C-alpha positions, 0 to 999 in steps of 0.5 A: 649411182641410184642415189645420185642419179635417180632410178629414171635415169638409169632405166628409162629412155634408153639410158640403161647403162647395162648397155653397151658404151657409145664409142668416138666416131670422130677422128679428133686432129689432137686426140691423145689416143691416136698418140698412143704407142703400141702394145698398151692393154686394150681398153686404154684404146676405147675411145669412149662419148657417151653421155650416160658415162660422162655424167657418171664419172666427169667425162667430156663428150661432143654430143655429135653421136645423139640419136634422134630425139636423145636431147629431149631425153636428156632434158626430160630425165635431168641429165645434169650437168653435162660435160662438152668438148666444143673446142671452137662454137665456128662449125667449120673450125669444129668440124677440122678439129673433129675430123670431119668433112662437114661443118659440126655445129654445137650451138644448137645442142647448148641452146637445147640444152640451156633451155631445158635447165640442164648444167653444162661445163665446157672444154676448149682443147687448145691448139696453137695456130688453130683455135687460139687468138680469135677463134678462142675469144669468139668460142668463150663469147658465145659459150657465155651467151648461154650463162648461167646454164654454161657453167664454165669454160676451160682451156686445156693445151693440146696434148702432143706425144712422140707417137704422132707418125703421120697424123695431123701436124700441130705445134706444142705450147712454148712460153710464148703461146701460153702467155697470149692465151692467158693474156687474152682469157684473163682480159675476157675473164674480168670482162664476163665478172663484171658482166655476168658476175662470174669470169667463167673460162679458166685455163689450165694450170700447165699453161701457167707452169709453161708460161712461168707465170705464178698460179691465181690465189684460190678465189679466182677459181670460184669453187673450182668448177674444172678440177678434172680438166687441171685447172686450179688442181694445183692451188687447191692442192698447195691451200689444202696442204697449208691448211693442213700444216697449220693443223699440225702445227697446232698438235704439235703445240698440244703436246706431240713435239715428242713424236718419233722422227719421220723416215727419210723418204722420196717423191717422184712427180712430174716436171710440171709440178716439181717446183711445186711439190719442191715448195711445199716440202720446203714449207712443212720443213720450216714449220715442223723441222723435222721433214726429211725428203727428196723430189724427183722430177721424172722425164716422161720418155714413154710419151716425149719431153712434151708430156710433164704432167705427173699424171701420165707418167709410166712406171717403167719411167720411174724405174728407169730414172730412180733405180739405184738412187737413194729413195728413203724409206718411202716413195711417195706418188701420187695417186694420179699416175694408177688407173682409175680403181687399179695398181696398175700404170699406164704401161701395165706396170705395178705398184709391186713391179715398182717397188721390187724394181726400187727396193723400197716401199711405194706409198700412193698419195691421195690428190689432197694436200692433207694426205701428202702432208701426212705421207711426208711425215711418215703418218698414216693416210687418212 
């Protein structure tokens, strides 16, 4: 951390990382933590809104809990880049979305950071009927006015679970809503590309999947600045996988065609990624002619049917839907399903619990196409 941030950031100006973390003071109408069921481990209910840890881990913060003079300290200590949850640049609308009775402006803070040479990545959690349409177009246009300090804007669909109870009524994205947002943002992105040299705004993979649209090519994402928000993640994975297939085929032509036939395996993934994983499995079979695998799309009963990304799958749902199924000698799962730095799913089930329940070895695959191919071919992880 010292090498990346510099010792000054860690110990001066109130940014000592040994201080207590700063929790979120907002009551966002779409907050995913408010939609968690009871009985999970306590750390999952903690709402982080800490600029210091956001810089370390890439978390997004609202800038609503800054003490007087803190923006100036951030500029002085070169706290860059800053990842900011914007949601709307209209103060009244942003205040409503953050659960505040008063308007919550953001442009003043962003302008101060931009003037100080700080790079800013922004996100918009888009809620149909709330901050889409003209409100979303205004938000992106306002943020584009701060380019290049505002380096990227991601538009991600609101995540809704079945545990909302009495929370603000919101509706999930359907194909029609997703297509409308994609059309607006792609049109605006093309305009910004001509005006600024960057399209600036990128939509999450989930919107393309919901809309039934093809994912853009790799060049569209201009270096993938918003991967942590699920923007371009699948396209990057597929590109890495294709490159790895090419390298693997070349290796086979250099005398490795006699390798032992790989074990039969299975893959557990979310419904959003299922067809892409199947396509990659088919591509590997065409290339190597010896890949034997089965892809299982796991329904998210824990959070509800509107949540279909692999990173929010639980061990319990995987066990319930795969117990007794033919899984082969290894079950492949994505690292994104596990808590960072641990071997535990969101529901507290461990990798060892999963292995014992499904009766086969579980291999954790990194978010990298080359590691996925290695796992499919039964080779050691990279």
